[in-house]
C-alpha angles and dihedrals in degrees: 000000000000117000119194128192120212103194126191143126091253090198084181118353111239135201086256091059090047092051091054091045093051092049092047089051088060091053103043135045092233132012121195116201097211116200114211108233103211110163092178093054118090100244127169096221130040120244090255092052092048091049091051093048092049093047090053091048095051103031090111093057108084099197097049122087131177127227140147134234136203099186137068106303092240090054090051091047090053091048092056096040096250122156097184136058114203120211131177122225122206105166142353091276089062089051094060093051095043092045090055093046092047090055093046091048091047091052090050096044114009095185093065116081126203116224118192120204118200114238116250109259093251091059102043091105097041124109136157090243091055090049091050091051094049090049092048089059092045094253123154109269092172095109092052107045139030114274095254090053091049089052091049091051092050090050095048094050093044088054091048090051092050091050091054092055 
C-alpha cells in the first residue's frame, strides 16, 4: 500500500489544490492532505478552520484523508508510513523551489520520494495568496475555490472590515 502526503498551508484550499489531490488519489492507495500548522506564520485561517474546509472539499474522495503536522514534512511522512510527497507545479518558478525542497528532503530522508504533478492548464495562475487578495477586495473567488471556501472568505473579510470601523 502506497501512502502519499500532499503537504501545504492550504490557506485557503483552492480548486488547483483539489485538482492535484484528485489526480494523486488516482495514483496512490492513500493520499493525506497535510496542513502545515505554523502558529508563527501570518495565516488567514486557523489550522482547525483549514482542516474543516479541506475535509468538506474532499469528503467524497474515499482514499483521501486530512491531517496536520507541526514537524518537518519528512518526519511527518515517516510517522504516517508515507513513502511519497506530492507537490503541484504551476510554473517554472515553482519548479526551482520544489526542486530544491525535493533534494533537501531526500538528503534528510532518502526513502521518501517527491512526485510533482503539473497543474492543469486552467490552474497555472492560481494561488492561495491570489485568492486571498481577490477576496480582500470583495472580488468573486467562486471560480477558484469550492463554494464553502468562498463563503468562509467572504465572512472573514466582512469581519475584518467591521473590525476596522
